[in-house]
C-alpha positions in Angstrom: 3.4 19.3 68.0 5.9 21.7 69.4 8.0 22.4 67.2 10.0 25.8 66.1 11.4 25.9 62.7 11.5 28.9 60.7 10.5 28.9 56.7 13.3 28.3 54.3 15.5 31.0 52.7 18.9 31.5 51.4 21.4 31.9 53.3 21.9 30.0 57.0 22.4 33.4 59.8 20.4 32.9 62.5 18.9 29.6 61.6 19.4 26.3 63.6 21.4 23.1 62.4 18.0 21.6 62.5 16.1 24.4 60.0 18.9 23.7 58.0 18.6 19.7 57.3 14.2 20.7 57.0 15.9 23.2 54.4 17.9 21.0 52.2 15.8 17.7 52.8 12.7 19.4 50.9 14.4 19.5 47.9 17.2 16.7 48.2 15.8 13.5 49.5 16.7 11.0 50.3 20.0 11.1 52.2 22.2 9.6 54.5 23.2 12.0 57.6 26.8 12.4 56.4 25.5 13.6 52.7 23.3 16.2 55.1 26.1 17.8 56.7 28.2 17.7 53.3 25.3 20.3 51.8 25.1 22.5 54.7 28.6 22.4 54.6 29.0 23.7 51.0 25.5 25.5 50.7 25.3 27.1 53.6 29.1 27.5 54.3 28.3 26.7 58.1 30.5 24.8 60.0 29.0 21.9 62.2 29.7 18.6 63.3 28.2 14.8 62.3 27.4 14.6 65.5 24.7 18.0 65.6 23.6 16.8 61.9 22.5 13.1 63.9 21.7 14.6 67.0 19.1 17.1 65.0 17.9 14.3 62.8 17.0 12.7 65.9 14.8 14.9 67.4 13.4 15.6 64.1 12.4 12.4 63.8 11.2 11.9 67.3 9.0 14.7 66.3 7.5 13.5 63.2 9.1 15.8 60.6 11.8 13.7 59.1 11.9 9.7 58.7 14.5 7.5 58.4 14.3 4.4 55.2 17.3 2.0 55.6 20.5 5.0 55.9 18.9 7.6 53.9 16.7 10.5 55.6 13.5 11.8 54.1 10.8 14.9 55.4 7.9 12.7 56.5 5.1 12.9 54.3 2.3 13.3 57.2 4.6 16.0 58.1 4.0 17.7 54.8 0.5 17.3 54.4 0.0 18.8 58.2 1.7 22.0 56.8 -0.6 22.0 53.9 -3.5 21.9 55.9 -1.5 24.1 58.6 -1.2 26.9 54.9 -4.9 26.2 53.5 -6.2 27.0 56.9 -4.2 30.2 57.1 -4.6 31.2 53.8 -8.4 31.0 53.9 -8.4 33.0 57.7 -6.1 35.8 56.5 -7.9 36.0 53.3 -11.4 36.3 54.0 -10.4 39.0 56.8 -8.9 40.7 54.1 -12.1 40.6 51.8 -13.7 41.4 54.7 -11.8 44.6 55.5 -11.6 45.9 51.7 -15.3 45.2 51.4 -16.1 47.3 54.5 -13.8 50.2 53.7 -15.0 50.3 50.3 -18.6 50.9 51.7 -17.0 53.7 53.8 -16.2 55.8 51.0 
């Protein structure tokens, strides 16, 4: 998957419409495209068009990040599970490296 996404954070500066859509759907779901548009405008105070939201939703659906049910959108459960697997792998990798490094540093003392 060649999808670039910044992690959810407060504010909208420097974030794409796709990032904002994912952030909104992480906490409120399912939502229609118009409801997502309203959330972006109200929560992030960003001027964005319906067309930009719709285009972002289409890309996110193509990338299997978002699914459409009836006329509403939500995050794809399989995508969420893949993030969980990535997080678990990352945690194991980094924490095992840190534990090894800490152990080696203590041995040198």
